[in-house]
GUZA-213773 format. One line per field, with one value per residue (C-alpha): z, y, x; residue number from 0. Coordinates in steps of 0.5 Angstrom, whole numbers. Layout:
REM GUZA-213773
w: Z|...
v: Y|...
u: X|...
num: NUM|...
END
This chain:
REM GUZA-213773
w: 55|57|60|54|50|55|52|46|42|36|31|24|22|21|16|12|11|15|15|16|21|19|20|22|24|27|29|32|38|43|44|43|41|39|40|34|33|28|30|35|36|37|37|38|33|34|32|30|30|29|33|33|31|34|27|23|17|19|26|29|32|38|33|27|24|23|20|19|24|26|19|17|15|14|20|20|25|24|29|33|31|27|21|20|20|13|10|3|3|-3|-2|1|2|5|7|10|10|7|8|5|9|3|-4|-4|-7|-13|-9|-2|2|4|7|6|7|3|5|8|2|-3|-3|-3|-6|-6|-2|-4|-2|-4|-2|-4|-6|-8|-16|-21|-26|-31|-28|-21|-16|-12|-6|-11|-17|-16|-17|-12|-15|-12|-13|-11|-12|-11|-11|-15|-15|-19|-20|-18|-22|-20|-22|-21|-22|-21|-18|-22|-20|-13|-9|-2|-1|7|6|7|2|3|-1|-2|-6|-6|-9|-10|-12|-19|-17|-20|-17|-17|-14|-11|-8|-4|1|7|2|-3|-3|-5|-13|-18|-18|-24|-28|-25|-27|-27|-23|-27|-20|-13|-7|-4|4|7|15|16|18|15|15|15|12|10|8|11|5|3|9|5|3|5|3|8|6|8|11|16|15|20|20|16|15|13|10|8|3|-3|0|-5|-7|-1|4|3|3|10|12|10|13|19|20|17|22|19|23|26|28|32|39|43|50|57|63|66|62|55|49|45|44|41|35|38|42|41|44|46|42|48|52|54|61|62|66|60|55|59|59|52|51|55|53|46|47|50|45|40|33|31|24|29|33|38|36|35|34|27|24|21|13|7|-1|-6|-10|-17|-23|-22|-26|-26|-28|-23|-23|-20|-13|-9|-10|-17|-18|-15|-8|-3|-1|-5|-12|-13|-18|-14|-14|-19|-16|-19|-15|-12|-5|0|4|10|8|15|19|24|30|37|39|35|38|45|43|40|47|51|48|48|53|60|61|56|54|49|49|46|50|51|56|52|49|55|53|60|64|59|57|51|48|44|45|42|50|50|58|62|69|73|74|70|69|69|65|62|57|55|50|51|46|43|41|39|32|31|29|34|34|39|35|34|26|31|34|27|25|32|31|23|26|31|25|21|27|28|33|39|46|50|52|46|44|37|36|38|36|35|29|23|17|21|24|30|33|37|32|26|30|32|25|21|17|18|12|10|10|4|7|10|11|14|13|15|8|4|0|-7|-4|0|-6|-11|-6|-5|-12|-18|-23|-26|-30|-34|-32|-29|-22|-18|-14|-9|-5|-5|-13|-14|-16|-12|-4|1|8|6|4|9|16|15|17|24|21|26|31|33|29|27|27|20|14|17|10|4|-1|-2|-6|-13|-9|-4|2|7|11|6|6|13|20|22|18|16|17|11|10|5|10|10|13|20|20|16|10|12|8|7|13|18|22|25|18|14|8|4|-1|4|3|-5|-10|-10|-2|1|8|14|21|25|27|34|35|37|36|37|29|26|25|20|16|14|7|6|2|-1|-1|-8|-12|-8|-12|-18|-19|-25|-27|-33|-39|-35|-30|-24|-20|-13|-5|-3|-1|-6|-4|-8|-14|-11|-13|-17|-23|-28|-34|-41|-43|-37|-38|-44|-43|-37|-38|-44|-41|-34|-39|-42|-35|-33|-27|-25|-19|-24|-30|-35|-35|-35|-33|-25|-21|-17|-10|-4|2|9|13|20|27|27|31|30|31|24|22|20|12|7|8|15|16|10|4|-1|-1|5|12|15|19|15|16|22|20|25|22|19|11|4|-1|-7|-7|-14|-18|-23|-29|-36|-37|-31|-34|-40|-37|-35|-42|-45|-40|-39|-46|-52|-52|-49|-46|-40|-44|-40|-46|-48|-55|-52|-48|-55|-58|-52|-52|-53|-53|-46|-47|-43|-49|-50|-57|-58|-65|-67|-68|-62|-59|-61|-59|-56|-52|-52|-50|-52|-48|-46|-43|-40|-33|-32|-29|-33|-34|-38|-33|-29|-22|-25|-29|-23|-19|-25|-24|-16|-17|-23|-17|-12|-17|-18|-25|-29|-36|-39|-41|-37|-32|-25|-25|-27|-27|-25|-17|-13|-8|-11|-14|-21|-25|-31|-28|-32|-31|-25|-22|-21|-20|-14|-11|-10|-4|-2|0|7|4|-2|-2|-7|-6|-9|-3|2|3|10|7|2|6|12|8|4|10|17|21|23|30|33|34|34|30|27|20|15|11|4|2|2|9|11|13|7|0|-5|-11|-18|-19|-23|-20|-19|-15|-11|-5|-2|-2|-9|-13|-20|-22|-25|-22|-23|-27|-26|-32|-31|-28|-35|-41|-47|-50|-42|-38|-32|-29|-29|-23|-17|-21|-14|-10|-3|-3|0|5|13|10|4|-2|-8|-12|-8|-8|-16|-23|-23|-19|-16|-14|-8|-6|-2|-4|-4|-6|-8|-15|-14|-11|-8|-12|-8|-9|-15|-22|-26|-28|-22|-17|-10|-5|-7|-10|-6|1|6|7|0|-2|-10|-13|-20|-23|-23|-30|-31|-36|-38|-37|-30|-28|-25|-18|-14|-10|-3|-1|6|8|12|19|20|16|22|26|28|33|38|44|45|45|40|40|36|35|31|26|27
v: -4|-5|-13|-15|-16|-21|-25|-26|-31|-30|-35|-32|-33|-39|-39|-32|-30|-27|-20|-16|-11|-4|1|6|5|11|8|14|10|16|22|27|23|16|12|10|2|1|-1|4|9|11|18|20|23|31|32|39|41|35|31|23|21|15|12|7|1|-4|-1|-5|1|6|11|15|21|27|32|36|40|48|49|45|49|45|40|34|29|27|24|29|25|18|21|15|11|13|18|16|9|4|0|3|1|6|3|7|7|13|16|23|27|32|33|34|40|38|38|36|31|25|23|27|26|32|38|43|49|46|41|44|42|35|34|31|26|23|26|22|27|27|29|31|27|31|36|38|32|30|24|19|20|22|19|19|20|18|24|24|31|32|39|43|50|54|48|41|34|32|25|21|16|16|11|8|11|12|13|15|19|17|10|7|5|2|5|2|4|1|3|-4|-4|-3|3|0|4|1|3|-2|-1|-5|-4|-6|-11|-12|-15|-11|-11|-7|1|4|2|1|7|6|12|16|16|14|17|23|24|30|32|32|27|24|28|26|30|37|40|45|47|52|55|60|55|49|43|39|34|33|27|21|17|11|6|9|4|5|-2|-1|-6|-8|-12|-17|-17|-22|-19|-12|-17|-19|-11|-9|-16|-13|-9|-11|-18|-24|-24|-30|-28|-22|-26|-23|-25|-22|-26|-23|-19|-15|-19|-14|-11|-4|-5|-4|-8|-13|-20|-24|-31|-35|-41|-39|-42|-48|-43|-38|-43|-46|-39|-38|-44|-43|-36|-38|-44|-39|-34|-33|-36|-35|-39|-44|-44|-50|-57|-56|-49|-46|-43|-36|-38|-34|-35|-32|-27|-26|-23|-17|-10|-14|-8|-7|-5|-1|-3|1|5|6|-2|-4|-4|1|6|11|9|7|2|-3|-10|-6|-8|-8|-12|-19|-21|-26|-25|-29|-35|-34|-28|-27|-32|-31|-36|-32|-25|-28|-30|-23|-20|-24|-21|-14|-13|-14|-7|-6|2|2|-3|-8|-12|-11|-14|-16|-21|-26|-28|-32|-25|-22|-27|-25|-21|-26|-25|-29|-31|-29|-28|-24|-25|-21|-13|-8|-9|-17|-19|-26|-28|-35|-37|-45|-50|-50|-42|-41|-43|-37|-31|-25|-20|-13|-10|-3|-2|1|-5|-9|-4|-6|-13|-12|-8|-13|-18|-13|-13|-20|-22|-18|-18|-12|-5|-3|2|3|-3|-7|-4|3|3|-2|-2|4|10|10|17|20|26|21|17|23|25|18|20|14|11|5|6|4|0|-5|-12|-14|-10|-9|-11|-5|-5|-6|-13|-15|-14|-18|-23|-24|-24|-23|-29|-30|-35|-30|-24|-22|-21|-26|-23|-27|-29|-36|-36|-36|-31|-33|-35|-38|-40|-47|-42|-38|-36|-30|-28|-31|-38|-40|-35|-34|-34|-41|-44|-40|-45|-48|-47|-51|-45|-42|-35|-37|-35|-40|-35|-37|-34|-27|-28|-27|-29|-22|-16|-14|-8|-6|1|5|10|14|19|18|11|5|1|-6|-12|-19|-18|-22|-27|-23|-19|-21|-18|-23|-17|-14|-21|-18|-15|-8|-7|-3|-1|4|4|9|6|6|2|-5|-10|-17|-18|-15|-18|-17|-21|-18|-18|-20|-17|-25|-26|-29|-24|-18|-19|-15|-7|-5|-1|4|-1|-7|-11|-12|-19|-18|-20|-25|-20|-15|-8|-5|0|7|12|16|20|17|20|18|15|11|8|6|2|-2|-3|-8|-12|-12|-15|-21|-22|-29|-30|-36|-33|-30|-34|-30|-32|-39|-42|-44|-40|-43|-42|-45|-47|-47|-53|-51|-56|-55|-60|-66|-73|-78|-84|-91|-91|-97|-104|-105|-101|-106|-102|-101|-99|-97|-96|-88|-85|-80|-73|-70|-63|-58|-51|-48|-48|-47|-52|-52|-53|-56|-60|-55|-55|-55|-48|-46|-50|-46|-40|-42|-45|-38|-34|-38|-44|-39|-43|-50|-51|-56|-60|-56|-58|-65|-67|-72|-66|-65|-72|-76|-84|-86|-79|-78|-72|-65|-61|-57|-55|-51|-47|-44|-45|-45|-38|-36|-42|-41|-45|-46|-50|-54|-49|-56|-59|-53|-54|-61|-63|-62|-69|-71|-67|-70|-69|-64|-60|-59|-56|-51|-49|-48|-44|-40|-38|-37|-32|-28|-31|-27|-28|-30|-35|-41|-39|-37|-31|-36|-44|-46|-42|-40|-46|-51|-50|-53|-50|-55|-61|-66|-72|-78|-77|-70|-68|-74|-69|-63|-60|-55|-49|-46|-40|-43|-40|-45|-52|-59|-62|-66|-73|-71|-64|-68|-74|-69|-65|-71|-75|-72|-71|-63|-65|-61|-65|-71|-78|-79|-80|-82|-88|-83|-76|-75|-75|-82|-89|-92|-93|-88|-89|-87|-82|-77|-74|-66|-64|-68|-72|-73|-79|-79|-79|-80|-87|-94|-97|-104|-107|-100|-98|-90|-85|-81|-84|-82|-77|-73|-79|-74|-69|-62|-60|-60|-63|-67|-61|-64|-69|-65|-67|-64|-58|-57|-60|-63|-69|-71|-78|-80|-76|-75|-79|-72|-72|-71|-69|-75|-80|-87|-93|-88|-86|-85|-79|-81|-80|-81|-80|-85|-83|-84|-91|-93|-97|-94|-99|-99|-93|-88|-91|-87|-94|-94|-90|-91|-88|-87|-83|-76|-76|-79|-77|-80|-79|-81|-76|-69|-65|-59|-54|-52|-45|-44|-38|-32|-34|-39|-38|-36|-42|-45|-50|-47|-49|-55|-52|-48|-41|-36|-29|-22|-22|-18
u: 51|44|42|39|46|47|42|45|48|52|50|48|56|55|50|53|60|65|64|71|71|70|75|70|63|57|50|48|43|45|43|49|54|56|63|66|65|71|79|83|83|77|73|66|61|61|53|54|48|45|41|38|31|28|27|32|31|26|25|31|36|35|35|39|42|37|40|33|34|36|35|39|45|51|50|53|57|64|70|74|80|82|85|89|84|82|86|88|86|89|82|76|68|64|57|50|43|39|32|30|25|24|28|34|39|44|51|48|53|52|59|65|73|75|80|75|75|78|84|91|97|98|92|85|81|74|66|59|53|46|46|40|37|35|33|33|33|27|27|24|28|36|43|49|56|62|68|75|80|86|90|95|97|93|87|84|83|77|74|67|62|55|50|44|37|35|28|28|23|21|23|31|35|41|48|55|60|67|74|78|86|85|81|75|69|63|56|51|44|38|33|30|26|30|38|44|45|49|48|50|57|64|69|77|80|87|89|88|86|90|91|89|88|81|76|70|63|57|52|53|59|64|67|63|60|56|52|47|49|46|41|34|36|36|43|44|49|55|61|68|72|79|78|74|68|65|57|56|59|55|48|51|52|45|42|45|40|35|33|28|21|23|30|27|28|33|32|33|33|26|25|25|26|29|37|39|43|51|51|57|57|63|63|64|61|54|53|47|43|42|41|36|32|33|30|24|22|23|18|13|13|7|7|0|3|4|-2|-2|-6|-13|-13|-13|-6|-6|-6|-6|-6|-4|-8|-5|-7|-4|-7|-14|-20|-24|-32|-37|-39|-45|-51|-50|-49|-56|-52|-51|-46|-42|-41|-33|-29|-26|-23|-17|-10|-3|1|0|-1|-3|-9|-10|-15|-20|-22|-17|-19|-21|-15|-10|-12|-11|-4|-3|-6|-1|5|3|-2|-1|-2|-8|-5|-10|-16|-14|-19|-26|-30|-35|-31|-32|-38|-39|-38|-43|-48|-52|-47|-44|-37|-32|-30|-24|-23|-18|-15|-10|-9|-6|1|0|-6|-7|-11|-15|-20|-24|-22|-29|-29|-22|-23|-29|-27|-25|-30|-32|-25|-25|-21|-16|-15|-14|-9|-5|-6|-3|3|5|5|9|15|15|10|14|13|12|9|4|9|13|17|11|4|4|9|10|5|2|4|-1|-1|-7|-7|-7|-13|-17|-18|-18|-11|-7|-5|-1|7|10|15|9|9|2|-4|-11|-14|-15|-23|-20|-15|-21|-26|-21|-20|-28|-31|-26|-26|-19|-21|-26|-23|-29|-33|-37|-43|-42|-35|-37|-35|-42|-48|-53|-53|-56|-56|-53|-47|-45|-47|-51|-58|-59|-59|-54|-55|-47|-41|-38|-31|-27|-27|-34|-37|-34|-36|-29|-27|-23|-18|-20|-21|-27|-32|-32|-39|-42|-40|-37|-37|-29|-25|-21|-18|-22|-24|-30|-33|-31|-29|-27|-30|-34|-34|-39|-44|-45|-48|-53|-55|-61|-61|-56|-55|-51|-46|-47|-40|-44|-45|-42|-42|-38|-37|-34|-27|-27|-33|-34|-40|-41|-41|-35|-28|-23|-17|-10|-7|1|7|9|16|15|13|17|23|23|26|27|33|35|36|35|31|35|32|34|33|27|21|17|15|9|13|13|8|14|14|18|21|17|23|25|17|19|24|22|15|16|21|16|11|16|18|17|12|11|7|2|0|-4|-12|-13|-7|-5|0|5|2|5|2|5|8|8|9|16|20|15|17|18|16|19|18|22|22|22|15|12|14|19|26|31|29|29|26|22|18|22|23|25|23|16|17|12|11|8|0|1|6|9|5|7|5|10|16|15|15|22|24|23|26|33|32|34|40|39|46|43|38|32|28|26|23|19|15|12|11|12|10|4|2|4|7|6|5|11|13|20|20|26|34|39|40|33|28|22|17|9|4|-2|-7|-11|-4|-1|-5|-2|4|10|14|20|25|31|32|39|32|28|34|35|27|29|35|31|26|32|34|28|26|31|31|38|43|43|50|51|46|40|40|47|47|43|39|44|52|51|56|54|53|49|52|50|57|56|49|50|54|50|47|42|46|45|42|37|30|27|29|26|23|28|24|22|19|16|13|11|7|4|2|3|-4|-2|-3|2|10|7|9|2|2|-4|-2|-4|-3|-11|-11|-13|-11|-16|-14|-16|-21|-18|-25|-25|-31|-33|-35|-29|-32|-26|-21|-19|-13|-10|-7|-8|-14|-12|-19|-21|-16|-14|-17|-17|-13|-11|-9|-9|-7|-5|-11|-10|-7|-12|-18|-19|-20|-23|-18|-12|-7|-8|-3|-7|-3|-6|-3|2|-2|-1|-1|6|12|16|23|26|33|35|40|39|44|49|47|39|35|29|22|15|8|7|4|-2|2|2|-2|-4|-2|4|6|2|3|7|12|14|20|23|29|32|38|38|39|32|27|20|13|12|17|15|17|14|19|19|20|24|21|24|20|25|31|35|33|40|43|49|52|48|41|37|38|34|37|36|41|47
num: 0|1|2|3|4|5|6|7|8|9|10|11|12|13|14|15|16|17|18|19|20|21|22|23|24|25|26|27|28|29|30|31|32|33|34|35|36|37|38|39|40|41|42|43|44|45|46|47|48|49|50|51|52|53|54|55|56|57|58|59|60|61|62|63|64|65|66|67|68|69|70|71|72|73|74|75|76|77|78|79|80|81|82|83|84|85|86|87|88|89|90|91|92|93|94|95|96|97|98|99|100|101|102|103|104|105|106|107|108|109|110|111|112|113|114|115|116|117|118|119|120|121|122|123|124|125|126|127|128|129|130|131|132|133|134|135|136|137|138|139|140|141|142|143|144|145|146|147|148|149|150|151|152|153|154|155|156|157|158|159|160|161|162|163|164|165|166|167|168|169|170|171|172|173|174|175|176|177|178|179|180|181|182|183|184|185|186|187|188|189|190|191|192|193|194|195|196|197|198|199|200|201|202|203|204|205|206|207|208|209|210|211|212|213|214|215|216|217|218|219|220|221|222|223|224|225|226|227|228|229|230|231|232|233|234|235|236|237|238|239|240|241|242|243|244|245|246|247|248|249|250|251|252|253|254|255|256|257|258|259|260|261|262|263|264|265|266|267|268|269|270|271|272|273|274|275|276|277|278|279|280|281|282|283|284|285|286|287|288|289|290|291|292|293|294|295|296|297|298|299|300|301|302|303|304|305|306|307|308|309|310|311|312|313|314|315|316|317|318|319|320|321|322|323|324|325|326|327|328|329|330|331|332|333|334|335|336|337|338|339|340|341|342|343|344|345|346|347|348|349|350|351|352|353|354|355|356|357|358|359|360|361|362|363|364|365|366|367|368|369|370|371|372|373|374|375|376|377|378|379|380|381|382|383|384|385|386|387|388|389|390|391|392|393|394|395|396|397|398|399|400|401|402|403|404|405|406|407|408|409|410|411|412|413|414|415|416|417|418|419|420|421|422|423|424|425|426|427|428|429|430|431|432|433|434|435|436|437|438|439|440|441|442|443|444|445|446|447|448|449|450|451|452|453|454|455|456|457|458|459|460|461|462|463|464|465|466|467|468|469|470|471|472|473|474|475|476|477|478|479|480|481|482|483|484|485|486|487|488|489|490|491|492|493|494|495|496|497|498|499|500|501|502|503|504|505|506|507|508|509|510|511|512|513|514|515|516|517|518|519|520|521|522|523|524|525|526|527|528|529|530|531|532|533|534|535|536|537|538|539|540|541|542|543|544|545|546|547|548|549|550|551|552|553|554|555|556|557|558|559|560|561|562|563|564|565|566|567|568|569|570|571|572|573|574|575|576|577|578|579|580|581|582|583|584|585|586|587|588|589|590|591|592|593|594|595|596|597|598|599|600|601|602|603|604|605|606|607|608|609|610|611|612|613|614|615|616|617|618|619|620|621|622|623|624|625|626|627|628|629|630|631|632|633|634|635|636|637|638|639|640|641|642|643|644|645|646|647|648|649|650|651|652|653|654|655|656|657|658|659|660|661|662|663|664|665|666|667|668|669|670|671|672|673|674|675|676|677|678|679|680|681|682|683|684|685|686|687|688|689|690|691|692|693|694|695|696|697|698|699|700|701|702|703|704|705|706|707|708|709|710|711|712|713|714|715|716|717|718|719|720|721|722|723|724|725|726|727|728|729|730|731|732|733|734|735|736|737|738|739|740|741|742|743|744|745|746|747|748|749|750|751|752|753|754|755|756|757|758|759|760|761|762|763|764|765|766|767|768|769|770|771|772|773|774|775|776|777|778|779|780|781|782|783|784|785|786|787|788|789|790|791|792|793|794|795|796|797|798|799|800|801|802|803|804|805|806|807|808|809|810|811|812|813|814|815|816|817|818|819|820|821|822|823|824|825|826|827|828|829|830|831|832|833|834|835|836|837|838|839|840|841|842|843|844|845|846|847|848|849|850|851|852|853|854|855|856|857|858|859|860|861|862|863|864|865|866|867|868|869|870|871|872|873|874|875|876|877|878|879|880|881|882|883|884|885|886|887|888|889|890|891|892|893|894|895|896|897|898|899|900|901|902|903|904|905|906|907|908|909|910|911|912|913|914|915|916|917|918|919|920|921|922|923|924|925|926|927|928|929|930|931|932|933|934|935|936|937|938|939|940|941|942|943|944|945|946|947|948|949|950|951|952|953|954|955|956|957
END
């Protein structure tokens, strides 16, 4: 066992249901053989002609079974003993990961427990094979069958069940099949990105699984020695359970191989922070000295999403409006470079708000460049050692093997420069892999979003992998984030939401003479990115000639045309300059939860990958596309409507402060704002347009009163403009265009909880039940009374929730200055009472509330402003309207029968509604024109932070 195993504490079990121990398990982590890790008696796996490949789901383990070797002629792995472990089970579950490296043949065998050649009289067994789907199977379009047979004197009886359509074309797919006591057989599948869900239609077998004297075989087939039934596959973590596992148990098996980004911290005394899968950890009391070492290592780990005080965090903005049209860029559009249609992107993604900074890059170097194998550091970065070269002032000390990197604080928030395109790819790989510590190699910088091989780099053939999480921007992703205007479905000429530009709007043409802090110029793109015009040229992936593409111009480039959308510039990928940097792109969690299956939409998982580029039969497309087009997606609202966006609240472990009467305000005293984890919170309040999407998805029959008729005909006209039409069972909902971007009102705490459940479940369409609104973040299950709603608590695995009071308070009032207890009085980043003026452009410190003699910010018929109308009055974390507009629910229980509310409304005064010291509450069924909400997302990077054995320990999910 590696020494790294001694550093693990098994805390994941405290969050998840216990999974039974597999009867048989093979992980293929070592060359030659791999011991059975299931229930005794143990038996080694004999790799007959097969081998180990150093690839596995999410890069988690040391390797997987490689069935592509030696001509792939019926090669397999199988134990030499232990037949009694799996023989003739009355219940069973088989799970494994499958990655096809080419097109399989029909009848290729993935796993088998059949008697060889033929099932003789009184014997039988089962197998799992690849089957065709309307034609020869391909790696991206096939299905599996679970079959069993029993032998008679003259014939065999056979039965089988097909899975749903699968795609494992050079990517990992998780597969499970269960057989329960009623002989019901079910297929399940998932991926690295998507949770386990049902696959295909269950079937009931008419006779039990019969015995034989053969061991299980993984890959290949010895039953027909003259035919090759070995699939061109990699297989990993094969497990056999002697019982039928539930869906939630299967999800834990999947997650054992897909660690969350923040769960990748496995700490070793004096060394490596990564452990190989397969090393068991005893649930023993960990010596205090180990806890101390672990905590120290955790505190030292890089996290560019939560930089030290005074440094810029790596923040992202969401680019929605998927399926937009592109436009011509290049010389033919009046610019420069070969013509190309740019900006069309058919998926939702996150792009970094700012260019990657010197401070963030120094964090990266300190984690992977103690020995700088691939030259991630350029000595010209040190502006003191090389004056006049305008580096980003990252300094290196020490010698190879113990290099250390630092950057003066006054330089840390400027963009990194002197980076090659390949440096940018390695930074993206590092993010993809969870910011690990270690040598530059597989699992840190050389694999992930990109497989960086010397051959691929030399001939410029490196491409983004299908399972990417973080990457360098493609030209289309960069172009859309910079120039696209979703309100008009057209493009601006410049990335400053404008068709003209000058040196007051961006840093170019030597107007300053050097780089400036990211975000120094307040002219953002439509999506909220900064400095896509000027500061530094930015690498992106659209490779041309011998290099990558560059966009956006720089501080030193003179023609303002170079900042224009029509200007395309190429750069040699290996070159490093003072005016070249980059930004990154991420697959967002919210939009990645959609996978389609024949006949319907299957909503799964937390994260989304792009839909694979496979050829889909026309009949399947005809079924799926109408469903995809009509399915709700509040993260990508139609043009003119506000999409649900989030901002990240970092500084985990910050101190709280007193709020309530004892702080000079109102309500019972409580210390508020301390949050021990990083989370995302809605940038805006949930809008009437977003809530209408929700109603149309789940309220055709409105079982739990999610719609209030006052939403259309509210008191004094103060409604949110949602109208209901039709009869129960076929209700439809629409929203007045001039009210759609204003916050929804007339919603109870229970309505908000059901909206959160709907987000947690992936925005499914259907009646209000356990799959849509009644389970997920909260177990509601029909709760509509005050008593029942007061008993509801957040579930441990929640992904989207109503904010806790601490989450809400921190996002609104904390100064975003580290783990301090420093707070502003008002959620506009100030201790001065805001004005209630609505001014365009917003000068800052404004909110929508009732101003005494001044009156309403806006009066009839709206009263509420559109979310984000006070665009420069954001909190330190970037939220808008946490003061005024609408009173927002939170989870906190106050007085035994009330839930907390915060932030005041368009009807309240600033001093006693928006002020941090005022805590209000209301019973959870209450609905009126001043009540709405926003949501919080518990992001994956921090979902596994647990307190264990008296100290905070972060581990890989196992």
